[in-house]
CHARMM internal coordinates of N, CA and C (Angstrom, degrees):
IC EDIT
DIST 1 N 1 CA 1.4360
DIST 1 CA 1 C 1.5269
ANGL 1 N 1 CA 1 C 109.02
DIST 1 C 2 N 1.3245
ANGL 1 CA 1 C 2 N 117.37
DIHE 1 N 1 CA 1 C 2 N 129.65
DIST 2 N 2 CA 1.4508
ANGL 1 C 2 N 2 CA 123.27
DIHE 1 CA 1 C 2 N 2 CA -179.04
DIST 2 CA 2 C 1.5227
ANGL 2 N 2 CA 2 C 109.01
DIHE 1 C 2 N 2 CA 2 C -91.84
DIST 2 C 3 N 1.3408
ANGL 2 CA 2 C 3 N 115.83
DIHE 2 N 2 CA 2 C 3 N 127.88
DIST 3 N 3 CA 1.4502
ANGL 2 C 3 N 3 CA 120.00
DIHE 2 CA 2 C 3 N 3 CA 176.78
DIST 3 CA 3 C 1.5181
ANGL 3 N 3 CA 3 C 109.64
DIHE 2 C 3 N 3 CA 3 C -81.74
DIST 3 C 4 N 1.3318
ANGL 3 CA 3 C 4 N 115.28
DIHE 3 N 3 CA 3 C 4 N 142.35
DIST 4 N 4 CA 1.4550
ANGL 3 C 4 N 4 CA 120.13
DIHE 3 CA 3 C 4 N 4 CA 177.34
DIST 4 CA 4 C 1.5255
ANGL 4 N 4 CA 4 C 109.42
DIHE 3 C 4 N 4 CA 4 C -82.09
DIST 4 C 5 N 1.2889
ANGL 4 CA 4 C 5 N 115.67
DIHE 4 N 4 CA 4 C 5 N 146.32
DIST 5 N 5 CA 1.4521
ANGL 4 C 5 N 5 CA 122.12
DIHE 4 CA 4 C 5 N 5 CA 175.73
DIST 5 CA 5 C 1.5241
ANGL 5 N 5 CA 5 C 107.67
DIHE 4 C 5 N 5 CA 5 C -72.77
DIST 5 C 6 N 1.3134
ANGL 5 CA 5 C 6 N 117.74
DIHE 5 N 5 CA 5 C 6 N 129.73
DIST 6 N 6 CA 1.4634
ANGL 5 C 6 N 6 CA 120.47
DIHE 5 CA 5 C 6 N 6 CA -178.72
DIST 6 CA 6 C 1.5268
ANGL 6 N 6 CA 6 C 109.89
DIHE 5 C 6 N 6 CA 6 C -63.85
DIST 6 C 7 N 1.3272
ANGL 6 CA 6 C 7 N 115.93
DIHE 6 N 6 CA 6 C 7 N 152.63
DIST 7 N 7 CA 1.4624
ANGL 6 C 7 N 7 CA 119.74
DIHE 6 CA 6 C 7 N 7 CA 179.97
DIST 7 CA 7 C 1.5226
ANGL 7 N 7 CA 7 C 111.04
DIHE 6 C 7 N 7 CA 7 C -63.85
DIST 7 C 8 N 1.3344
ANGL 7 CA 7 C 8 N 116.86
DIHE 7 N 7 CA 7 C 8 N -31.79
DIST 8 N 8 CA 1.4583
ANGL 7 C 8 N 8 CA 119.98
DIHE 7 CA 7 C 8 N 8 CA 178.11
DIST 8 CA 8 C 1.5250
ANGL 8 N 8 CA 8 C 111.14
DIHE 7 C 8 N 8 CA 8 C -66.82
DIST 8 C 9 N 1.3347
ANGL 8 CA 8 C 9 N 116.25
DIHE 8 N 8 CA 8 C 9 N -44.99
DIST 9 N 9 CA 1.4654
ANGL 8 C 9 N 9 CA 120.34
DIHE 8 CA 8 C 9 N 9 CA 179.51
DIST 9 CA 9 C 1.5240
ANGL 9 N 9 CA 9 C 110.73
DIHE 8 C 9 N 9 CA 9 C -64.96
DIST 9 C 10 N 1.3293
ANGL 9 CA 9 C 10 N 116.30
DIHE 9 N 9 CA 9 C 10 N -42.91
DIST 10 N 10 CA 1.4649
ANGL 9 C 10 N 10 CA 120.27
DIHE 9 CA 9 C 10 N 10 CA 178.98
DIST 10 CA 10 C 1.5254
ANGL 10 N 10 CA 10 C 110.46
DIHE 9 C 10 N 10 CA 10 C -63.00
DIST 10 C 11 N 1.3198
ANGL 10 CA 10 C 11 N 117.24
DIHE 10 N 10 CA 10 C 11 N -44.42
DIST 11 N 11 CA 1.4637
ANGL 10 C 11 N 11 CA 121.53
DIHE 10 CA 10 C 11 N 11 CA 179.17
DIST 11 CA 11 C 1.5214
ANGL 11 N 11 CA 11 C 111.03
DIHE 10 C 11 N 11 CA 11 C -61.26
DIST 11 C 12 N 1.3207
ANGL 11 CA 11 C 12 N 116.85
DIHE 11 N 11 CA 11 C 12 N -40.19
DIST 12 N 12 CA 1.4620
ANGL 11 C 12 N 12 CA 121.44
DIHE 11 CA 11 C 12 N 12 CA 179.16
DIST 12 CA 12 C 1.5280
ANGL 12 N 12 CA 12 C 111.13
DIHE 11 C 12 N 12 CA 12 C -64.52
DIST 12 C 13 N 1.3155
ANGL 12 CA 12 C 13 N 116.51
DIHE 12 N 12 CA 12 C 13 N -43.50
DIST 13 N 13 CA 1.4670
ANGL 12 C 13 N 13 CA 120.59
DIHE 12 CA 12 C 13 N 13 CA 178.66
DIST 13 CA 13 C 1.5232
ANGL 13 N 13 CA 13 C 110.32
DIHE 12 C 13 N 13 CA 13 C -64.73
DIST 13 C 14 N 1.3190
ANGL 13 CA 13 C 14 N 117.60
DIHE 13 N 13 CA 13 C 14 N -42.76
DIST 14 N 14 CA 1.4705
ANGL 13 C 14 N 14 CA 120.90
DIHE 13 CA 13 C 14 N 14 CA 178.38
DIST 14 CA 14 C 1.5233
ANGL 14 N 14 CA 14 C 109.87
DIHE 13 C 14 N 14 CA 14 C -61.21
DIST 14 C 15 N 1.3405
ANGL 14 CA 14 C 15 N 117.10
DIHE 14 N 14 CA 14 C 15 N -42.46
DIST 15 N 15 CA 1.4623
ANGL 14 C 15 N 15 CA 120.26
DIHE 14 CA 14 C 15 N 15 CA 176.36
DIST 15 CA 15 C 1.5154
ANGL 15 N 15 CA 15 C 111.89
DIHE 14 C 15 N 15 CA 15 C -59.58
DIST 15 C 16 N 1.3360
ANGL 15 CA 15 C 16 N 116.39
DIHE 15 N 15 CA 15 C 16 N -40.94
DIST 16 N 16 CA 1.4642
ANGL 15 C 16 N 16 CA 120.18
DIHE 15 CA 15 C 16 N 16 CA 177.92
DIST 16 CA 16 C 1.5261
ANGL 16 N 16 CA 16 C 111.57
DIHE 15 C 16 N 16 CA 16 C -64.44
DIST 16 C 17 N 1.3211
ANGL 16 CA 16 C 17 N 116.79
DIHE 16 N 16 CA 16 C 17 N -36.91
DIST 17 N 17 CA 1.4682
ANGL 16 C 17 N 17 CA 120.65
DIHE 16 CA 16 C 17 N 17 CA 177.38
DIST 17 CA 17 C 1.5320
ANGL 17 N 17 CA 17 C 109.69
DIHE 16 C 17 N 17 CA 17 C -62.45
DIST 17 C 18 N 1.3139
ANGL 17 CA 17 C 18 N 116.86
DIHE 17 N 17 CA 17 C 18 N -46.13
DIST 18 N 18 CA 1.4690
ANGL 17 C 18 N 18 CA 120.23
DIHE 17 CA 17 C 18 N 18 CA 176.83
DIST 18 CA 18 C 1.5271
ANGL 18 N 18 CA 18 C 111.05
DIHE 17 C 18 N 18 CA 18 C -60.04
DIST 18 C 19 N 1.3295
ANGL 18 CA 18 C 19 N 117.86
DIHE 18 N 18 CA 18 C 19 N -39.79
DIST 19 N 19 CA 1.4650
ANGL 18 C 19 N 19 CA 121.41
DIHE 18 CA 18 C 19 N 19 CA 178.92
DIST 19 CA 19 C 1.5299
ANGL 19 N 19 CA 19 C 111.74
DIHE 18 C 19 N 19 CA 19 C -61.33
DIST 19 C 20 N 1.3168
ANGL 19 CA 19 C 20 N 116.99
DIHE 19 N 19 CA 19 C 20 N -29.07
DIST 20 N 20 CA 1.4615
ANGL 19 C 20 N 20 CA 121.01
DIHE 19 CA 19 C 20 N 20 CA -179.37
DIST 20 CA 20 C 1.5280
ANGL 20 N 20 CA 20 C 112.36
DIHE 19 C 20 N 20 CA 20 C -67.20
DIST 20 C 21 N 1.3193
ANGL 20 CA 20 C 21 N 117.14
DIHE 20 N 20 CA 20 C 21 N -18.68
DIST 21 N 21 CA 1.4647
ANGL 20 C 21 N 21 CA 119.85
DIHE 20 CA 20 C 21 N 21 CA 175.26
DIST 21 CA 21 C 1.5259
ANGL 21 N 21 CA 21 C 108.88
DIHE 20 C 21 N 21 CA 21 C -62.61
DIST 21 C 22 N 1.3311
ANGL 21 CA 21 C 22 N 116.47
DIHE 21 N 21 CA 21 C 22 N -39.64
DIST 22 N 22 CA 1.4663
ANGL 21 C 22 N 22 CA 121.08
DIHE 21 CA 21 C 22 N 22 CA -179.80
DIST 22 CA 22 C 1.5226
ANGL 22 N 22 CA 22 C 112.44
DIHE 21 C 22 N 22 CA 22 C -86.65
DIST 22 C 23 N 1.3241
ANGL 22 CA 22 C 23 N 116.80
DIHE 22 N 22 CA 22 C 23 N -26.63
DIST 23 N 23 CA 1.4537
ANGL 22 C 23 N 23 CA 121.36
DIHE 22 CA 22 C 23 N 23 CA -177.84
DIST 23 CA 23 C 1.5332
ANGL 23 N 23 CA 23 C 109.60
DIHE 22 C 23 N 23 CA 23 C -135.74
DIST 23 C 24 N 1.3381
ANGL 23 CA 23 C 24 N 117.06
DIHE 23 N 23 CA 23 C 24 N 82.39
DIST 24 N 24 CA 1.4700
ANGL 23 C 24 N 24 CA 120.24
DIHE 23 CA 23 C 24 N 24 CA -176.91
DIST 24 CA 24 C 1.5242
ANGL 24 N 24 CA 24 C 114.39
DIHE 23 C 24 N 24 CA 24 C -59.61
DIST 24 C 25 N 1.3222
ANGL 24 CA 24 C 25 N 118.66
DIHE 24 N 24 CA 24 C 25 N -18.75
DIST 25 N 25 CA 1.4597
ANGL 24 C 25 N 25 CA 120.37
DIHE 24 CA 24 C 25 N 25 CA 178.63
DIST 25 CA 25 C 1.5242
ANGL 25 N 25 CA 25 C 111.44
DIHE 24 C 25 N 25 CA 25 C -66.16
DIST 25 C 26 N 1.3239
ANGL 25 CA 25 C 26 N 117.86
DIHE 25 N 25 CA 25 C 26 N -14.78
DIST 26 N 26 CA 1.4554
ANGL 25 C 26 N 26 CA 121.65
DIHE 25 CA 25 C 26 N 26 CA -178.90
DIST 26 CA 26 C 1.5180
ANGL 26 N 26 CA 26 C 114.53
DIHE 25 C 26 N 26 CA 26 C -78.92
DIST 26 C 27 N 1.3363
ANGL 26 CA 26 C 27 N 117.88
DIHE 26 N 26 CA 26 C 27 N -8.62
DIST 27 N 27 CA 1.4607
ANGL 26 C 27 N 27 CA 120.35
DIHE 26 CA 26 C 27 N 27 CA -175.42
DIST 27 CA 27 C 1.5299
ANGL 27 N 27 CA 27 C 113.62
DIHE 26 C 27 N 27 CA 27 C -58.96
DIST 27 C 28 N 1.3059
ANGL 27 CA 27 C 28 N 118.17
DIHE 27 N 27 CA 27 C 28 N -40.51
DIST 28 N 28 CA 1.4741
ANGL 27 C 28 N 28 CA 119.73
DIHE 27 CA 27 C 28 N 28 CA -177.88
DIST 28 CA 28 C 1.5304
ANGL 28 N 28 CA 28 C 110.28
DIHE 27 C 28 N 28 CA 28 C -60.65
DIST 28 C 29 N 1.3291
ANGL 28 CA 28 C 29 N 117.00
DIHE 28 N 28 CA 28 C 29 N -42.73
DIST 29 N 29 CA 1.4638
ANGL 28 C 29 N 29 CA 120.05
DIHE 28 CA 28 C 29 N 29 CA 178.79
DIST 29 CA 29 C 1.5326
ANGL 29 N 29 CA 29 C 111.31
DIHE 28 C 29 N 29 CA 29 C -66.01
DIST 29 C 30 N 1.3269
ANGL 29 CA 29 C 30 N 116.76
DIHE 29 N 29 CA 29 C 30 N -40.13
DIST 30 N 30 CA 1.4698
ANGL 29 C 30 N 30 CA 119.91
DIHE 29 CA 29 C 30 N 30 CA 178.80
DIST 30 CA 30 C 1.5191
ANGL 30 N 30 CA 30 C 110.35
DIHE 29 C 30 N 30 CA 30 C -63.83
DIST 30 C 31 N 1.3188
ANGL 30 CA 30 C 31 N 117.28
DIHE 30 N 30 CA 30 C 31 N -42.62
DIST 31 N 31 CA 1.4621
ANGL 30 C 31 N 31 CA 120.02
DIHE 30 CA 30 C 31 N 31 CA -179.95
DIST 31 CA 31 C 1.5267
ANGL 31 N 31 CA 31 C 110.43
DIHE 30 C 31 N 31 CA 31 C -64.35
DIST 31 C 32 N 1.3272
ANGL 31 CA 31 C 32 N 117.18
DIHE 31 N 31 CA 31 C 32 N -36.57
DIST 32 N 32 CA 1.4663
ANGL 31 C 32 N 32 CA 120.81
DIHE 31 CA 31 C 32 N 32 CA 176.55
DIST 32 CA 32 C 1.5293
ANGL 32 N 32 CA 32 C 110.03
DIHE 31 C 32 N 32 CA 32 C -65.20
DIST 32 C 33 N 1.3277
ANGL 32 CA 32 C 33 N 117.74
DIHE 32 N 32 CA 32 C 33 N -42.72
DIST 33 N 33 CA 1.4721
ANGL 32 C 33 N 33 CA 120.88
DIHE 32 CA 32 C 33 N 33 CA 178.00
DIST 33 CA 33 C 1.5272
ANGL 33 N 33 CA 33 C 110.97
DIHE 32 C 33 N 33 CA 33 C -60.95
DIST 33 C 34 N 1.3264
ANGL 33 CA 33 C 34 N 116.13
DIHE 33 N 33 CA 33 C 34 N -42.44
DIST 34 N 34 CA 1.4712
ANGL 33 C 34 N 34 CA 119.93
DIHE 33 CA 33 C 34 N 34 CA 179.10
DIST 34 CA 34 C 1.5219
ANGL 34 N 34 CA 34 C 109.83
DIHE 33 C 34 N 34 CA 34 C -63.56
DIST 34 C 35 N 1.3282
ANGL 34 CA 34 C 35 N 117.24
DIHE 34 N 34 CA 34 C 35 N -44.95
DIST 35 N 35 CA 1.4637
ANGL 34 C 35 N 35 CA 121.63
DIHE 34 CA 34 C 35 N 35 CA 179.32
DIST 35 CA 35 C 1.5243
ANGL 35 N 35 CA 35 C 110.73
DIHE 34 C 35 N 35 CA 35 C -55.81
DIST 35 C 36 N 1.3249
ANGL 35 CA 35 C 36 N 115.95
DIHE 35 N 35 CA 35 C 36 N -46.67
DIST 36 N 36 CA 1.4625
ANGL 35 C 36 N 36 CA 120.52
DIHE 35 CA 35 C 36 N 36 CA -179.91
DIST 36 CA 36 C 1.5239
ANGL 36 N 36 CA 36 C 111.58
DIHE 35 C 36 N 36 CA 36 C -68.27
DIST 36 C 37 N 1.3303
ANGL 36 CA 36 C 37 N 117.26
DIHE 36 N 36 CA 36 C 37 N -40.26
DIST 37 N 37 CA 1.4659
ANGL 36 C 37 N 37 CA 121.04
DIHE 36 CA 36 C 37 N 37 CA -176.92
DIST 37 CA 37 C 1.5220
ANGL 37 N 37 CA 37 C 112.72
DIHE 36 C 37 N 37 CA 37 C -65.13
DIST 37 C 38 N 1.3318
ANGL 37 CA 37 C 38 N 116.39
DIHE 37 N 37 CA 37 C 38 N -33.34
DIST 38 N 38 CA 1.4669
ANGL 37 C 38 N 38 CA 119.09
DIHE 37 CA 37 C 38 N 38 CA -178.23
DIST 38 CA 38 C 1.5272
ANGL 38 N 38 CA 38 C 112.19
DIHE 37 C 38 N 38 CA 38 C -102.46
DIST 38 C 39 N 1.3411
ANGL 38 CA 38 C 39 N 115.67
DIHE 38 N 38 CA 38 C 39 N 8.82
DIST 39 N 39 CA 1.4582
ANGL 38 C 39 N 39 CA 121.76
DIHE 38 CA 38 C 39 N 39 CA 177.10
DIST 39 CA 39 C 1.5263
ANGL 39 N 39 CA 39 C 111.22
DIHE 38 C 39 N 39 CA 39 C 56.76
DIST 39 C 40 N 1.3287
ANGL 39 CA 39 C 40 N 115.01
DIHE 39 N 39 CA 39 C 40 N 48.16
DIST 40 N 40 CA 1.4569
ANGL 39 C 40 N 40 CA 121.22
DIHE 39 CA 39 C 40 N 40 CA -177.56
DIST 40 CA 40 C 1.5239
ANGL 40 N 40 CA 40 C 110.62
DIHE 39 C 40 N 40 CA 40 C -105.15
DIST 40 C 41 N 1.3043
ANGL 40 CA 40 C 41 N 116.18
DIHE 40 N 40 CA 40 C 41 N 172.79
DIST 41 N 41 CA 1.4585
ANGL 40 C 41 N 41 CA 121.73
DIHE 40 CA 40 C 41 N 41 CA 177.21
DIST 41 CA 41 C 1.5266
ANGL 41 N 41 CA 41 C 111.12
DIHE 40 C 41 N 41 CA 41 C -94.56
DIST 41 C 42 N 1.3437
ANGL 41 CA 41 C 42 N 117.65
DIHE 41 N 41 CA 41 C 42 N -19.99
DIST 42 N 42 CA 1.4479
ANGL 41 C 42 N 42 CA 121.19
DIHE 41 CA 41 C 42 N 42 CA -173.12
DIST 42 CA 42 C 1.5157
ANGL 42 N 42 CA 42 C 108.66
DIHE 41 C 42 N 42 CA 42 C -170.55
DIST 42 C 43 N 1.3314
ANGL 42 CA 42 C 43 N 117.44
DIHE 42 N 42 CA 42 C 43 N 144.61
DIST 43 N 43 CA 1.4663
ANGL 42 C 43 N 43 CA 121.51
DIHE 42 CA 42 C 43 N 43 CA 170.78
DIST 43 CA 43 C 1.5168
ANGL 43 N 43 CA 43 C 108.39
DIHE 42 C 43 N 43 CA 43 C -137.14
DIST 43 C 44 N 1.3148
ANGL 43 CA 43 C 44 N 114.91
DIHE 43 N 43 CA 43 C 44 N 151.29
DIST 44 N 44 CA 1.4629
ANGL 43 C 44 N 44 CA 120.82
DIHE 43 CA 43 C 44 N 44 CA 178.29
DIST 44 CA 44 C 1.5235
ANGL 44 N 44 CA 44 C 109.49
DIHE 43 C 44 N 44 CA 44 C -148.17
DIST 44 C 45 N 1.3120
ANGL 44 CA 44 C 45 N 114.82
DIHE 44 N 44 CA 44 C 45 N 155.17
DIST 45 N 45 CA 1.4584
ANGL 44 C 45 N 45 CA 121.84
DIHE 44 CA 44 C 45 N 45 CA 173.88
DIST 45 CA 45 C 1.5214
ANGL 45 N 45 CA 45 C 106.28
DIHE 44 C 45 N 45 CA 45 C -134.46
DIST 45 C 46 N 1.3135
ANGL 45 CA 45 C 46 N 116.06
DIHE 45 N 45 CA 45 C 46 N 140.68
DIST 46 N 46 CA 1.4630
ANGL 45 C 46 N 46 CA 120.04
DIHE 45 CA 45 C 46 N 46 CA -178.99
DIST 46 CA 46 C 1.5164
ANGL 46 N 46 CA 46 C 109.69
DIHE 45 C 46 N 46 CA 46 C -141.28
DIST 46 C 47 N 1.3109
ANGL 46 CA 46 C 47 N 115.83
DIHE 46 N 46 CA 46 C 47 N 146.12
DIST 47 N 47 CA 1.4530
ANGL 46 C 47 N 47 CA 123.26
DIHE 46 CA 46 C 47 N 47 CA 177.15
DIST 47 CA 47 C 1.5154
ANGL 47 N 47 CA 47 C 107.56
DIHE 46 C 47 N 47 CA 47 C -122.37
DIST 47 C 48 N 1.3326
ANGL 47 CA 47 C 48 N 116.35
DIHE 47 N 47 CA 47 C 48 N 125.82
DIST 48 N 48 CA 1.4578
ANGL 47 C 48 N 48 CA 120.90
DIHE 47 CA 47 C 48 N 48 CA 179.34
DIST 48 CA 48 C 1.5218
ANGL 48 N 48 CA 48 C 109.21
DIHE 47 C 48 N 48 CA 48 C -128.34
DIST 48 C 49 N 1.3021
ANGL 48 CA 48 C 49 N 115.94
DIHE 48 N 48 CA 48 C 49 N 146.35
DIST 49 N 49 CA 1.4505
ANGL 48 C 49 N 49 CA 122.20
DIHE 48 CA 48 C 49 N 49 CA 177.85
DIST 49 CA 49 C 1.5247
ANGL 49 N 49 CA 49 C 109.58
DIHE 48 C 49 N 49 CA 49 C -81.07
DIST 49 C 50 N 1.3107
ANGL 49 CA 49 C 50 N 116.79
DIHE 49 N 49 CA 49 C 50 N 132.18
DIST 50 N 50 CA 1.4646
ANGL 49 C 50 N 50 CA 119.56
DIHE 49 CA 49 C 50 N 50 CA 175.50
DIST 50 CA 50 C 1.5222
ANGL 50 N 50 CA 50 C 110.96
DIHE 49 C 50 N 50 CA 50 C -79.50
DIST 50 C 51 N 1.3263
ANGL 50 CA 50 C 51 N 116.93
DIHE 50 N 50 CA 50 C 51 N -19.70
DIST 51 N 51 CA 1.4620
ANGL 50 C 51 N 51 CA 120.25
DIHE 50 CA 50 C 51 N 51 CA -178.99
DIST 51 CA 51 C 1.5239
ANGL 51 N 51 CA 51 C 111.80
DIHE 50 C 51 N 51 CA 51 C -68.54
DIST 51 C 52 N 1.3277
ANGL 51 CA 51 C 52 N 116.33
DIHE 51 N 51 CA 51 C 52 N -44.49
DIST 52 N 52 CA 1.4611
ANGL 51 C 52 N 52 CA 118.79
DIHE 51 CA 51 C 52 N 52 CA -177.61
DIST 52 CA 52 C 1.5274
ANGL 52 N 52 CA 52 C 112.66
DIHE 51 C 52 N 52 CA 52 C -124.48
DIST 52 C 53 N 1.3388
ANGL 52 CA 52 C 53 N 116.78
DIHE 52 N 52 CA 52 C 53 N 7.92
DIST 53 N 53 CA 1.4565
ANGL 52 C 53 N 53 CA 122.29
DIHE 52 CA 52 C 53 N 53 CA 175.50
DIST 53 CA 53 C 1.5273
ANGL 53 N 53 CA 53 C 112.28
DIHE 52 C 53 N 53 CA 53 C 56.81
DIST 53 C 54 N 1.3341
ANGL 53 CA 53 C 54 N 116.61
DIHE 53 N 53 CA 53 C 54 N 37.90
DIST 54 N 54 CA 1.4576
ANGL 53 C 54 N 54 CA 121.21
DIHE 53 CA 53 C 54 N 54 CA 179.94
DIST 54 CA 54 C 1.5149
ANGL 54 N 54 CA 54 C 110.04
DIHE 53 C 54 N 54 CA 54 C -114.81
DIST 54 C 55 N 1.3136
ANGL 54 CA 54 C 55 N 115.56
DIHE 54 N 54 CA 54 C 55 N 145.44
DIST 55 N 55 CA 1.4436
ANGL 54 C 55 N 55 CA 121.02
DIHE 54 CA 54 C 55 N 55 CA 177.05
DIST 55 CA 55 C 1.5221
ANGL 55 N 55 CA 55 C 111.20
DIHE 54 C 55 N 55 CA 55 C -69.17
DIST 55 C 56 N 1.3291
ANGL 55 CA 55 C 56 N 115.89
DIHE 55 N 55 CA 55 C 56 N 138.70
DIST 56 N 56 CA 1.4604
ANGL 55 C 56 N 56 CA 120.80
DIHE 55 CA 55 C 56 N 56 CA -179.95
DIST 56 CA 56 C 1.5272
ANGL 56 N 56 CA 56 C 112.42
DIHE 55 C 56 N 56 CA 56 C -114.13
DIST 56 C 57 N 1.3384
ANGL 56 CA 56 C 57 N 116.42
DIHE 56 N 56 CA 56 C 57 N -26.54
DIST 57 N 57 CA 1.4569
ANGL 56 C 57 N 57 CA 120.08
DIHE 56 CA 56 C 57 N 57 CA -175.01
DIST 57 CA 57 C 1.5179
ANGL 57 N 57 CA 57 C 109.29
DIHE 56 C 57 N 57 CA 57 C -162.64
DIST 57 C 58 N 1.3245
ANGL 57 CA 57 C 58 N 116.97
DIHE 57 N 57 CA 57 C 58 N 141.16
DIST 58 N 58 CA 1.4593
ANGL 57 C 58 N 58 CA 122.15
DIHE 57 CA 57 C 58 N 58 CA 171.15
DIST 58 CA 58 C 1.5231
ANGL 58 N 58 CA 58 C 109.34
DIHE 57 C 58 N 58 CA 58 C -143.99
DIST 58 C 59 N 1.2975
ANGL 58 CA 58 C 59 N 115.42
DIHE 58 N 58 CA 58 C 59 N 149.31
DIST 59 N 59 CA 1.4659
ANGL 58 C 59 N 59 CA 122.41
DIHE 58 CA 58 C 59 N 59 CA 172.40
DIST 59 CA 59 C 1.5145
ANGL 59 N 59 CA 59 C 106.38
DIHE 58 C 59 N 59 CA 59 C -146.71
DIST 59 C 60 N 1.3190
ANGL 59 CA 59 C 60 N 116.69
DIHE 59 N 59 CA 59 C 60 N 147.61
DIST 60 N 60 CA 1.4541
ANGL 59 C 60 N 60 CA 119.93
DIHE 59 CA 59 C 60 N 60 CA -178.33
DIST 60 CA 60 C 1.5141
ANGL 60 N 60 CA 60 C 110.28
DIHE 59 C 60 N 60 CA 60 C -152.00
DIST 60 C 61 N 1.3062
ANGL 60 CA 60 C 61 N 113.36
DIHE 60 N 60 CA 60 C 61 N 160.71
DIST 61 N 61 CA 1.4620
ANGL 60 C 61 N 61 CA 120.01
DIHE 60 CA 60 C 61 N 61 CA 172.92
DIST 61 CA 61 C 1.5273
ANGL 61 N 61 CA 61 C 107.33
DIHE 60 C 61 N 61 CA 61 C -89.38
DIST 61 C 62 N 1.3158
ANGL 61 CA 61 C 62 N 116.93
DIHE 61 N 61 CA 61 C 62 N 163.80
DIST 62 N 62 CA 1.4597
ANGL 61 C 62 N 62 CA 118.65
DIHE 61 CA 61 C 62 N 62 CA 171.50
DIST 62 CA 62 C 1.5367
ANGL 62 N 62 CA 62 C 109.67
DIHE 61 C 62 N 62 CA 62 C -68.56
DIST 62 C 63 N 1.3077
ANGL 62 CA 62 C 63 N 116.28
DIHE 62 N 62 CA 62 C 63 N 153.27
DIST 63 N 63 CA 1.4622
ANGL 62 C 63 N 63 CA 120.62
DIHE 62 CA 62 C 63 N 63 CA 173.61
DIST 63 CA 63 C 1.5212
ANGL 63 N 63 CA 63 C 108.84
DIHE 62 C 63 N 63 CA 63 C -68.79
DIST 63 C 64 N 1.3186
ANGL 63 CA 63 C 64 N 116.92
DIHE 63 N 63 CA 63 C 64 N 139.52
DIST 64 N 64 CA 1.4620
ANGL 63 C 64 N 64 CA 122.02
DIHE 63 CA 63 C 64 N 64 CA 175.53
DIST 64 CA 64 C 1.5214
ANGL 64 N 64 CA 64 C 107.10
DIHE 63 C 64 N 64 CA 64 C -104.29
DIST 64 C 65 N 1.3335
ANGL 64 CA 64 C 65 N 117.95
DIHE 64 N 64 CA 64 C 65 N 101.29
DIST 65 N 65 CA 1.4667
ANGL 64 C 65 N 65 CA 120.19
DIHE 64 CA 64 C 65 N 65 CA -175.44
DIST 65 CA 65 C 1.5244
ANGL 65 N 65 CA 65 C 112.98
DIHE 64 C 65 N 65 CA 65 C -62.91
DIST 65 C 66 N 1.3201
ANGL 65 CA 65 C 66 N 117.98
DIHE 65 N 65 CA 65 C 66 N -30.59
DIST 66 N 66 CA 1.4686
ANGL 65 C 66 N 66 CA 120.54
DIHE 65 CA 65 C 66 N 66 CA 177.98
DIST 66 CA 66 C 1.5276
ANGL 66 N 66 CA 66 C 109.74
DIHE 65 C 66 N 66 CA 66 C -65.49
DIST 66 C 67 N 1.3138
ANGL 66 CA 66 C 67 N 117.33
DIHE 66 N 66 CA 66 C 67 N -43.95
DIST 67 N 67 CA 1.4598
ANGL 66 C 67 N 67 CA 120.90
DIHE 66 CA 66 C 67 N 67 CA 178.39
DIST 67 CA 67 C 1.5322
ANGL 67 N 67 CA 67 C 111.09
DIHE 66 C 67 N 67 CA 67 C -65.46
DIST 67 C 68 N 1.3231
ANGL 67 CA 67 C 68 N 116.75
DIHE 67 N 67 CA 67 C 68 N -35.03
DIST 68 N 68 CA 1.4652
ANGL 67 C 68 N 68 CA 120.01
DIHE 67 CA 67 C 68 N 68 CA 179.81
DIST 68 CA 68 C 1.5270
ANGL 68 N 68 CA 68 C 111.09
DIHE 67 C 68 N 68 CA 68 C -63.75
DIST 68 C 69 N 1.3373
ANGL 68 CA 68 C 69 N 117.05
DIHE 68 N 68 CA 68 C 69 N -30.01
DIST 69 N 69 CA 1.4654
ANGL 68 C 69 N 69 CA 120.58
DIHE 68 CA 68 C 69 N 69 CA -179.45
DIST 69 CA 69 C 1.5296
ANGL 69 N 69 CA 69 C 112.61
DIHE 68 C 69 N 69 CA 69 C -93.90
DIST 69 C 70 N 1.3328
ANGL 69 CA 69 C 70 N 117.41
DIHE 69 N 69 CA 69 C 70 N -0.73
DIST 70 N 70 CA 1.4736
ANGL 69 C 70 N 70 CA 120.19
DIHE 69 CA 69 C 70 N 70 CA -177.35
DIST 70 CA 70 C 1.5251
ANGL 70 N 70 CA 70 C 109.79
DIHE 69 C 70 N 70 CA 70 C -66.25
DIST 70 C 71 N 1.3359
ANGL 70 CA 70 C 71 N 116.95
DIHE 70 N 70 CA 70 C 71 N 144.72
DIST 71 N 71 CA 1.4657
ANGL 70 C 71 N 71 CA 120.68
DIHE 70 CA 70 C 71 N 71 CA 177.83
DIST 71 CA 71 C 1.5206
ANGL 71 N 71 CA 71 C 111.30
DIHE 70 C 71 N 71 CA 71 C -56.39
DIST 71 C 72 N 1.3117
ANGL 71 CA 71 C 72 N 115.35
DIHE 71 N 71 CA 71 C 72 N 141.63
DIST 72 N 72 CA 1.4639
ANGL 71 C 72 N 72 CA 120.61
DIHE 71 CA 71 C 72 N 72 CA 178.61
DIST 72 CA 72 C 1.5145
ANGL 72 N 72 CA 72 C 114.03
DIHE 71 C 72 N 72 CA 72 C 88.54
DIST 72 C 73 N 1.3129
ANGL 72 CA 72 C 73 N 118.75
DIHE 72 N 72 CA 72 C 73 N -3.93
DIST 73 N 73 CA 1.4664
ANGL 72 C 73 N 73 CA 121.85
DIHE 72 CA 72 C 73 N 73 CA 177.31
DIST 73 CA 73 C 1.5252
ANGL 73 N 73 CA 73 C 108.25
DIHE 72 C 73 N 73 CA 73 C -87.43
DIST 73 C 74 N 1.3031
ANGL 73 CA 73 C 74 N 114.90
DIHE 73 N 73 CA 73 C 74 N 147.36
DIST 74 N 74 CA 1.4738
ANGL 73 C 74 N 74 CA 119.51
DIHE 73 CA 73 C 74 N 74 CA 177.42
DIST 74 CA 74 C 1.4887
ANGL 74 N 74 CA 74 C 111.03
DIHE 73 C 74 N 74 CA 74 C -84.54
END
COOR INIT
IC SEED 1 N 1 CA 1 C
IC BUILD
């Protein structure tokens, strides 16, 4: 059974995402919070230009090796 993310936790994460507009250094922490909130092994966000198909920005959480070995993971 998958637990739903509480509205308070989701709202807090969304607020942190908005804060990253002013402080891009915060992305790594936000990605880590998202990873933990959704019980994942890793999260990433990337921005690419459609004009020249080049990457413009990436942020990611650290890999969680315990989650990678959890049953049901690919």
